[in-house]
mmCIF file of the N, C-alpha and C atoms, coordinates in Angstrom:
data_MODEL
# 
_entry.id   MODEL 
# 
loop_
_atom_site.group_PDB 
_atom_site.id 
_atom_site.type_symbol 
_atom_site.label_atom_id 
_atom_site.label_alt_id 
_atom_site.label_comp_id 
_atom_site.label_asym_id 
_atom_site.label_entity_id 
_atom_site.label_seq_id 
_atom_site.pdbx_PDB_ins_code 
_atom_site.Cartn_x 
_atom_site.Cartn_y 
_atom_site.Cartn_z 
_atom_site.occupancy 
_atom_site.B_iso_or_equiv 
_atom_site.pdbx_formal_charge 
_atom_site.auth_seq_id 
_atom_site.auth_comp_id 
_atom_site.auth_asym_id 
_atom_site.auth_atom_id 
_atom_site.pdbx_PDB_model_num 
ATOM 1   N N  . UNK A 1 1  ? 9.332  7.766  -5.570  1.00 0.00 ? 1  UNK A N  1 
ATOM 2   C CA . UNK A 1 1  ? 10.381 8.468  -4.605  1.00 0.00 ? 1  UNK A CA 1 
ATOM 3   C C  . UNK A 1 1  ? 9.674  8.485  -3.355  1.00 0.00 ? 1  UNK A C  1 
ATOM 4   N N  . UNK A 1 2  ? 8.285  8.887  -3.388  1.00 0.00 ? 2  UNK A N  1 
ATOM 5   C CA . UNK A 1 2  ? 7.760  8.660  -1.643  1.00 0.00 ? 2  UNK A CA 1 
ATOM 6   C C  . UNK A 1 2  ? 7.565  7.554  -1.586  1.00 0.00 ? 2  UNK A C  1 
ATOM 7   N N  . UNK A 1 3  ? 7.419  6.372  -2.108  1.00 0.00 ? 3  UNK A N  1 
ATOM 8   C CA . UNK A 1 3  ? 7.175  4.738  -1.732  1.00 0.00 ? 3  UNK A CA 1 
ATOM 9   C C  . UNK A 1 3  ? 8.806  4.526  -1.189  1.00 0.00 ? 3  UNK A C  1 
ATOM 10  N N  . UNK A 1 4  ? 9.706  5.029  -1.413  1.00 0.00 ? 4  UNK A N  1 
ATOM 11  C CA . UNK A 1 4  ? 10.939 4.988  -0.112  1.00 0.00 ? 4  UNK A CA 1 
ATOM 12  C C  . UNK A 1 4  ? 10.608 5.355  0.486   1.00 0.00 ? 4  UNK A C  1 
ATOM 13  N N  . UNK A 1 5  ? 10.371 6.712  0.635   1.00 0.00 ? 5  UNK A N  1 
ATOM 14  C CA . UNK A 1 5  ? 10.237 7.251  2.246   1.00 0.00 ? 5  UNK A CA 1 
ATOM 15  C C  . UNK A 1 5  ? 9.507  6.515  3.100   1.00 0.00 ? 5  UNK A C  1 
ATOM 16  N N  . UNK A 1 6  ? 8.432  6.332  2.541   1.00 0.00 ? 6  UNK A N  1 
ATOM 17  C CA . UNK A 1 6  ? 7.261  5.327  3.359   1.00 0.00 ? 6  UNK A CA 1 
ATOM 18  C C  . UNK A 1 6  ? 7.753  4.221  3.921   1.00 0.00 ? 6  UNK A C  1 
ATOM 19  N N  . UNK A 1 7  ? 8.883  3.284  3.018   1.00 0.00 ? 7  UNK A N  1 
ATOM 20  C CA . UNK A 1 7  ? 9.319  2.142  3.241   1.00 0.00 ? 7  UNK A CA 1 
ATOM 21  C C  . UNK A 1 7  ? 10.185 2.236  4.371   1.00 0.00 ? 7  UNK A C  1 
ATOM 22  N N  . UNK A 1 8  ? 11.046 3.512  4.670   1.00 0.00 ? 8  UNK A N  1 
ATOM 23  C CA . UNK A 1 8  ? 11.771 3.868  5.325   1.00 0.00 ? 8  UNK A CA 1 
ATOM 24  C C  . UNK A 1 8  ? 11.721 4.103  6.504   1.00 0.00 ? 8  UNK A C  1 
ATOM 25  N N  . UNK A 1 9  ? 10.003 5.051  6.618   1.00 0.00 ? 9  UNK A N  1 
ATOM 26  C CA . UNK A 1 9  ? 9.596  5.100  7.931   1.00 0.00 ? 9  UNK A CA 1 
ATOM 27  C C  . UNK A 1 9  ? 9.088  3.891  8.289   1.00 0.00 ? 9  UNK A C  1 
ATOM 28  N N  . UNK A 1 10 ? 8.587  3.358  7.770   1.00 0.00 ? 10 UNK A N  1 
ATOM 29  C CA . UNK A 1 10 ? 7.829  2.101  8.867   1.00 0.00 ? 10 UNK A CA 1 
ATOM 30  C C  . UNK A 1 10 ? 8.974  1.358  9.046   1.00 0.00 ? 10 UNK A C  1 
ATOM 31  N N  . UNK A 1 11 ? 10.456 1.242  8.435   1.00 0.00 ? 11 UNK A N  1 
ATOM 32  C CA . UNK A 1 11 ? 11.611 0.460  9.088   1.00 0.00 ? 11 UNK A CA 1 
ATOM 33  C C  . UNK A 1 11 ? 11.813 1.154  9.961   1.00 0.00 ? 11 UNK A C  1 
ATOM 34  N N  . UNK A 1 12 ? 11.868 2.286  10.249  1.00 0.00 ? 12 UNK A N  1 
ATOM 35  C CA . UNK A 1 12 ? 12.106 3.162  11.632  1.00 0.00 ? 12 UNK A CA 1 
ATOM 36  C C  . UNK A 1 12 ? 11.215 2.735  12.676  1.00 0.00 ? 12 UNK A C  1 
ATOM 37  N N  . UNK A 1 13 ? 9.963  2.653  12.422  1.00 0.00 ? 13 UNK A N  1 
ATOM 38  C CA . UNK A 1 13 ? 8.942  2.449  13.482  1.00 0.00 ? 13 UNK A CA 1 
ATOM 39  C C  . UNK A 1 13 ? 8.931  1.018  13.673  1.00 0.00 ? 13 UNK A C  1 
ATOM 40  N N  . UNK A 1 14 ? 9.190  0.401  13.158  1.00 0.00 ? 14 UNK A N  1 
ATOM 41  C CA . UNK A 1 14 ? 9.375  -1.098 13.359  1.00 0.00 ? 14 UNK A CA 1 
ATOM 42  C C  . UNK A 1 14 ? 10.983 -1.438 14.521  1.00 0.00 ? 14 UNK A C  1 
ATOM 43  N N  . UNK A 1 15 ? 11.858 -0.722 13.777  1.00 0.00 ? 15 UNK A N  1 
ATOM 44  C CA . UNK A 1 15 ? 13.265 -0.963 14.564  1.00 0.00 ? 15 UNK A CA 1 
ATOM 45  C C  . UNK A 1 15 ? 12.907 -0.134 16.142  1.00 0.00 ? 15 UNK A C  1 
ATOM 46  N N  . UNK A 1 16 ? 12.012 1.211  15.988  1.00 0.00 ? 16 UNK A N  1 
ATOM 47  C CA . UNK A 1 16 ? 11.990 1.744  17.386  1.00 0.00 ? 16 UNK A CA 1 
ATOM 48  C C  . UNK A 1 16 ? 11.357 0.760  18.157  1.00 0.00 ? 16 UNK A C  1 
ATOM 49  N N  . UNK A 1 17 ? 10.397 0.087  17.674  1.00 0.00 ? 17 UNK A N  1 
ATOM 50  C CA . UNK A 1 17 ? 9.522  -0.450 18.512  1.00 0.00 ? 17 UNK A CA 1 
ATOM 51  C C  . UNK A 1 17 ? 9.942  -1.888 19.257  1.00 0.00 ? 17 UNK A C  1 
ATOM 52  N N  . UNK A 1 18 ? 11.410 -2.366 18.356  1.00 0.00 ? 18 UNK A N  1 
ATOM 53  C CA . UNK A 1 18 ? 12.133 -3.247 19.124  1.00 0.00 ? 18 UNK A CA 1 
ATOM 54  C C  . UNK A 1 18 ? 13.422 -2.714 19.604  1.00 0.00 ? 18 UNK A C  1 
ATOM 55  N N  . UNK A 1 19 ? 13.356 -1.711 19.481  1.00 0.00 ? 19 UNK A N  1 
ATOM 56  C CA . UNK A 1 19 ? 14.654 -0.781 20.562  1.00 0.00 ? 19 UNK A CA 1 
ATOM 57  C C  . UNK A 1 19 ? 15.634 -0.836 19.941  1.00 0.00 ? 19 UNK A C  1 
ATOM 58  N N  . UNK A 1 20 ? 15.691 -1.181 18.556  1.00 0.00 ? 20 UNK A N  1 
ATOM 59  C CA . UNK A 1 20 ? 17.331 -0.604 17.862  1.00 0.00 ? 20 UNK A CA 1 
ATOM 60  C C  . UNK A 1 20 ? 17.663 0.414  17.639  1.00 0.00 ? 20 UNK A C  1 
ATOM 61  N N  . UNK A 1 21 ? 18.281 1.576  18.469  1.00 0.00 ? 21 UNK A N  1 
ATOM 62  C CA . UNK A 1 21 ? 18.358 2.718  18.124  1.00 0.00 ? 21 UNK A CA 1 
ATOM 63  C C  . UNK A 1 21 ? 18.939 2.979  17.228  1.00 0.00 ? 21 UNK A C  1 
ATOM 64  N N  . UNK A 1 22 ? 20.223 2.098  16.838  1.00 0.00 ? 22 UNK A N  1 
ATOM 65  C CA . UNK A 1 22 ? 21.022 2.709  15.466  1.00 0.00 ? 22 UNK A CA 1 
ATOM 66  C C  . UNK A 1 22 ? 20.431 2.561  14.642  1.00 0.00 ? 22 UNK A C  1 
ATOM 67  N N  . UNK A 1 23 ? 19.640 1.356  13.853  1.00 0.00 ? 23 UNK A N  1 
ATOM 68  C CA . UNK A 1 23 ? 18.939 1.479  12.714  1.00 0.00 ? 23 UNK A CA 1 
ATOM 69  C C  . UNK A 1 23 ? 17.749 2.124  12.729  1.00 0.00 ? 23 UNK A C  1 
ATOM 70  N N  . UNK A 1 24 ? 17.171 2.462  13.650  1.00 0.00 ? 24 UNK A N  1 
ATOM 71  C CA . UNK A 1 24 ? 15.671 3.590  13.582  1.00 0.00 ? 24 UNK A CA 1 
ATOM 72  C C  . UNK A 1 24 ? 16.321 4.644  13.558  1.00 0.00 ? 24 UNK A C  1 
ATOM 73  N N  . UNK A 1 25 ? 17.293 5.289  14.086  1.00 0.00 ? 25 UNK A N  1 
ATOM 74  C CA . UNK A 1 25 ? 17.746 6.694  13.699  1.00 0.00 ? 25 UNK A CA 1 
ATOM 75  C C  . UNK A 1 25 ? 18.229 6.691  12.356  1.00 0.00 ? 25 UNK A C  1 
ATOM 76  N N  . UNK A 1 26 ? 19.192 5.739  11.734  1.00 0.00 ? 26 UNK A N  1 
ATOM 77  C CA . UNK A 1 26 ? 19.926 5.556  10.063  1.00 0.00 ? 26 UNK A CA 1 
ATOM 78  C C  . UNK A 1 26 ? 18.296 5.650  9.127   1.00 0.00 ? 26 UNK A C  1 
ATOM 79  N N  . UNK A 1 27 ? 17.113 4.855  9.488   1.00 0.00 ? 27 UNK A N  1 
ATOM 80  C CA . UNK A 1 27 ? 16.527 4.903  8.692   1.00 0.00 ? 27 UNK A CA 1 
ATOM 81  C C  . UNK A 1 27 ? 15.584 6.089  8.630   1.00 0.00 ? 27 UNK A C  1 
ATOM 82  N N  . UNK A 1 28 ? 14.982 6.784  9.772   1.00 0.00 ? 28 UNK A N  1 
ATOM 83  C CA . UNK A 1 28 ? 14.450 7.697  9.818   1.00 0.00 ? 28 UNK A CA 1 
ATOM 84  C C  . UNK A 1 28 ? 15.063 8.879  9.142   1.00 0.00 ? 28 UNK A C  1 
ATOM 85  N N  . UNK A 1 29 ? 16.515 9.290  9.532   1.00 0.00 ? 29 UNK A N  1 
ATOM 86  C CA . UNK A 1 29 ? 17.141 10.028 8.845   1.00 0.00 ? 29 UNK A CA 1 
ATOM 87  C C  . UNK A 1 29 ? 16.893 9.896  7.463   1.00 0.00 ? 29 UNK A C  1 
ATOM 88  N N  . UNK A 1 30 ? 17.340 8.575  6.800   1.00 0.00 ? 30 UNK A N  1 
ATOM 89  C CA . UNK A 1 30 ? 17.052 8.717  5.234   1.00 0.00 ? 30 UNK A CA 1 
ATOM 90  C C  . UNK A 1 30 ? 15.586 9.232  4.728   1.00 0.00 ? 30 UNK A C  1 
ATOM 91  N N  . UNK A 1 31 ? 14.731 8.725  5.300   1.00 0.00 ? 31 UNK A N  1 
ATOM 92  C CA . UNK A 1 31 ? 13.487 8.927  5.065   1.00 0.00 ? 31 UNK A CA 1 
ATOM 93  C C  . UNK A 1 31 ? 13.110 10.587 5.197   1.00 0.00 ? 31 UNK A C  1 
ATOM 94  N N  . UNK A 1 32 ? 13.979 11.323 5.771   1.00 0.00 ? 32 UNK A N  1 
ATOM 95  C CA . UNK A 1 32 ? 13.690 12.547 5.618   1.00 0.00 ? 32 UNK A CA 1 
ATOM 96  C C  . UNK A 1 32 ? 14.354 13.039 4.842   1.00 0.00 ? 32 UNK A C  1 
ATOM 97  N N  . UNK A 1 33 ? 15.448 12.678 4.434   1.00 0.00 ? 33 UNK A N  1 
ATOM 98  C CA . UNK A 1 33 ? 16.388 13.347 3.511   1.00 0.00 ? 33 UNK A CA 1 
ATOM 99  C C  . UNK A 1 33 ? 15.565 12.825 1.909   1.00 0.00 ? 33 UNK A C  1 
ATOM 100 N N  . UNK A 1 34 ? 15.066 11.699 1.536   1.00 0.00 ? 34 UNK A N  1 
ATOM 101 C CA . UNK A 1 34 ? 14.340 11.281 0.781   1.00 0.00 ? 34 UNK A CA 1 
ATOM 102 C C  . UNK A 1 34 ? 13.096 12.224 0.512   1.00 0.00 ? 34 UNK A C  1 
ATOM 103 N N  . UNK A 1 35 ? 12.061 12.224 1.851   1.00 0.00 ? 35 UNK A N  1 
ATOM 104 C CA . UNK A 1 35 ? 11.051 13.381 1.535   1.00 0.00 ? 35 UNK A CA 1 
ATOM 105 C C  . UNK A 1 35 ? 11.717 14.728 1.309   1.00 0.00 ? 35 UNK A C  1 
ATOM 106 N N  . UNK A 1 36 ? 12.613 15.436 1.749   1.00 0.00 ? 36 UNK A N  1 
ATOM 107 C CA . UNK A 1 36 ? 12.583 16.583 1.282   1.00 0.00 ? 36 UNK A CA 1 
ATOM 108 C C  . UNK A 1 36 ? 13.215 16.819 -0.326  1.00 0.00 ? 36 UNK A C  1 
ATOM 109 N N  . UNK A 1 37 ? 14.037 15.753 -0.644  1.00 0.00 ? 37 UNK A N  1 
ATOM 110 C CA . UNK A 1 37 ? 14.450 15.776 -1.864  1.00 0.00 ? 37 UNK A CA 1 
ATOM 111 C C  . UNK A 1 37 ? 13.322 15.537 -2.852  1.00 0.00 ? 37 UNK A C  1 
ATOM 112 N N  . UNK A 1 38 ? 11.867 15.048 -2.808  1.00 0.00 ? 38 UNK A N  1 
ATOM 113 C CA . UNK A 1 38 ? 10.703 14.703 -2.964  1.00 0.00 ? 38 UNK A CA 1 
ATOM 114 C C  . UNK A 1 38 ? 10.020 15.797 -3.177  1.00 0.00 ? 38 UNK A C  1 
ATOM 115 N N  . UNK A 1 39 ? 10.200 16.759 -1.771  1.00 0.00 ? 39 UNK A N  1 
ATOM 116 C CA . UNK A 1 39 ? 9.351  18.015 -1.875  1.00 0.00 ? 39 UNK A CA 1 
ATOM 117 C C  . UNK A 1 39 ? 9.950  18.968 -2.788  1.00 0.00 ? 39 UNK A C  1 
ATOM 118 N N  . UNK A 1 40 ? 11.258 19.398 -2.911  1.00 0.00 ? 40 UNK A N  1 
ATOM 119 C CA . UNK A 1 40 ? 11.885 19.804 -3.644  1.00 0.00 ? 40 UNK A CA 1 
ATOM 120 C C  . UNK A 1 40 ? 11.585 19.464 -5.343  1.00 0.00 ? 40 UNK A C  1 
ATOM 121 N N  . UNK A 1 41 ? 11.638 18.203 -5.814  1.00 0.00 ? 41 UNK A N  1 
ATOM 122 C CA . UNK A 1 41 ? 11.219 17.649 -7.304  1.00 0.00 ? 41 UNK A CA 1 
ATOM 123 C C  . UNK A 1 41 ? 9.894  18.663 -7.800  1.00 0.00 ? 41 UNK A C  1 
ATOM 124 N N  . UNK A 1 42 ? 8.776  18.375 -6.436  1.00 0.00 ? 42 UNK A N  1 
ATOM 125 C CA . UNK A 1 42 ? 7.520  18.606 -6.796  1.00 0.00 ? 42 UNK A CA 1 
ATOM 126 C C  . UNK A 1 42 ? 7.395  19.996 -7.124  1.00 0.00 ? 42 UNK A C  1 
ATOM 127 N N  . UNK A 1 43 ? 8.117  20.795 -6.224  1.00 0.00 ? 43 UNK A N  1 
ATOM 128 C CA . UNK A 1 43 ? 8.341  22.372 -6.541  1.00 0.00 ? 43 UNK A CA 1 
ATOM 129 C C  . UNK A 1 43 ? 8.835  22.610 -7.840  1.00 0.00 ? 43 UNK A C  1 
ATOM 130 N N  . UNK A 1 44 ? 9.764  22.131 -8.141  1.00 0.00 ? 44 UNK A N  1 
ATOM 131 C CA . UNK A 1 44 ? 10.514 22.437 -9.407  1.00 0.00 ? 44 UNK A CA 1 
ATOM 132 C C  . UNK A 1 44 ? 9.556  21.920 -10.474 1.00 0.00 ? 44 UNK A C  1 
ATOM 133 N N  . UNK A 1 45 ? 9.111  20.903 -10.459 1.00 0.00 ? 45 UNK A N  1 
ATOM 134 C CA . UNK A 1 45 ? 7.899  20.178 -11.437 1.00 0.00 ? 45 UNK A CA 1 
ATOM 135 C C  . UNK A 1 45 ? 7.142  21.386 -11.509 1.00 0.00 ? 45 UNK A C  1 
ATOM 136 N N  . UNK A 1 46 ? 6.445  22.054 -10.528 1.00 0.00 ? 46 UNK A N  1 
ATOM 137 C CA . UNK A 1 46 ? 5.194  22.764 -10.431 1.00 0.00 ? 46 UNK A CA 1 
ATOM 138 C C  . UNK A 1 46 ? 5.537  24.186 -11.376 1.00 0.00 ? 46 UNK A C  1 
ATOM 139 N N  . UNK A 1 47 ? 6.988  24.394 -10.875 1.00 0.00 ? 47 UNK A N  1 
ATOM 140 C CA . UNK A 1 47 ? 7.273  25.936 -11.220 1.00 0.00 ? 47 UNK A CA 1 
ATOM 141 C C  . UNK A 1 47 ? 7.457  25.666 -13.095 1.00 0.00 ? 47 UNK A C  1 
ATOM 142 N N  . UNK A 1 48 ? 8.173  24.557 -13.442 1.00 0.00 ? 48 UNK A N  1 
ATOM 143 C CA . UNK A 1 48 ? 8.248  24.396 -14.748 1.00 0.00 ? 48 UNK A CA 1 
ATOM 144 C C  . UNK A 1 48 ? 7.116  24.418 -15.541 1.00 0.00 ? 48 UNK A C  1 
ATOM 145 N N  . UNK A 1 49 ? 5.794  23.775 -15.057 1.00 0.00 ? 49 UNK A N  1 
ATOM 146 C CA . UNK A 1 49 ? 4.569  23.563 -15.740 1.00 0.00 ? 49 UNK A CA 1 
ATOM 147 C C  . UNK A 1 49 ? 4.111  24.737 -15.763 1.00 0.00 ? 49 UNK A C  1 
ATOM 148 N N  . UNK A 1 50 ? 4.380  25.640 -15.133 1.00 0.00 ? 50 UNK A N  1 
ATOM 149 C CA . UNK A 1 50 ? 3.614  27.254 -15.251 1.00 0.00 ? 50 UNK A CA 1 
ATOM 150 C C  . UNK A 1 50 ? 4.449  27.822 -16.037 1.00 0.00 ? 50 UNK A C  1 
ATOM 151 N N  . UNK A 1 51 ? 5.758  27.670 -16.427 1.00 0.00 ? 51 UNK A N  1 
ATOM 152 C CA . UNK A 1 51 ? 6.417  28.519 -17.743 1.00 0.00 ? 51 UNK A CA 1 
ATOM 153 C C  . UNK A 1 51 ? 6.321  27.622 -18.949 1.00 0.00 ? 51 UNK A C  1 
ATOM 154 N N  . UNK A 1 52 ? 5.659  26.667 -18.608 1.00 0.00 ? 52 UNK A N  1 
ATOM 155 C CA . UNK A 1 52 ? 5.080  25.905 -20.351 1.00 0.00 ? 52 UNK A CA 1 
ATOM 156 C C  . UNK A 1 52 ? 4.015  26.545 -20.491 1.00 0.00 ? 52 UNK A C  1 
ATOM 157 N N  . UNK A 1 53 ? 2.762  26.704 -19.712 1.00 0.00 ? 53 UNK A N  1 
ATOM 158 C CA . UNK A 1 53 ? 1.767  27.146 -20.122 1.00 0.00 ? 53 UNK A CA 1 
ATOM 159 C C  . UNK A 1 53 ? 1.533  28.679 -19.462 1.00 0.00 ? 53 UNK A C  1 
# 
């Protein structure tokens, strides 16, 4: 999932360089959402790992 975040960040940066405002805003928004989902899943994984051990 982190791979998709990096891909959308790169798309946002390239689009911002060329001045495509709508595309860069959309890609940056998608990257933020995926990043926060990734963080939540990491926290859940760590909590669940502590319960097992």
